[in-house]
Phi, psi and omega in degrees: 000137179246183185293326178295318176296319178295320179296316180296315178294322180295320178296320178293317179295324181295314178294322182289319187270321188249350184056032177222145179284151173260108190258012181241192184259148173223140182205162175282140176233108185286353178282343178288131182240317187249000182238154179280326180192174182212130175260129182262120184291328187296308185241357174086002179277164181233137175255139179233138175289120184296342178291337177297335176261318186285323178271343180236218185230181179298324179297317175297318177298320179298316178294325178289317177296319177301319177304309182291328178292328175298316175301315184300306186290323176297316181291322183289334179265004174081018177266173177286119185257004182288159179300325186280349184284150178293319180302318181291317184293320180291318178296320180295322176290324181291320185270348177085029177280160179276141179285323182229142175279149178290159182283129181265174180285342182275343180286129183274134173290148181283139179271135177269116184256329183233131182243127180242148176230140180284138180284343182266291185269348176083008181291143177249143177229145175253138183228152169277333181237154177284157171220161183285112183287338175284339185266322186258145179234164179291137181280345177281309189241343177093357178281166181275156173271160170225152183285124185275320182264000000 
């Protein structure tokens, strides 16, 4: 699939799901690693991660494009287009877009550098950054953490 095919499919999906035309550009952006797509507020174009199609299927690509089209159409009509807004969530549920993009092979897992254990309940948590064990307490039991490693 190339950018022209993606543009044609997006225009069809926009008319079918939103009953509004998509009048801007959409194309694949291979620099996207951890996100499915991105809607640009400045000029209205949409970038799509090509791994949404190559590692998954056309149905997954459609759900990601519908997600970005929700941002697009809400922004174009002057409504709240953020993920947290009720208008976005209801529109996304109506058209069948995905709330989150699936994890691709290019996404790097986060490294856990610091492991802490609660002195009360014994729960362990992994963190990338250190924190002051005298200042913060466990939310389950209220005891202090100690550095395990």
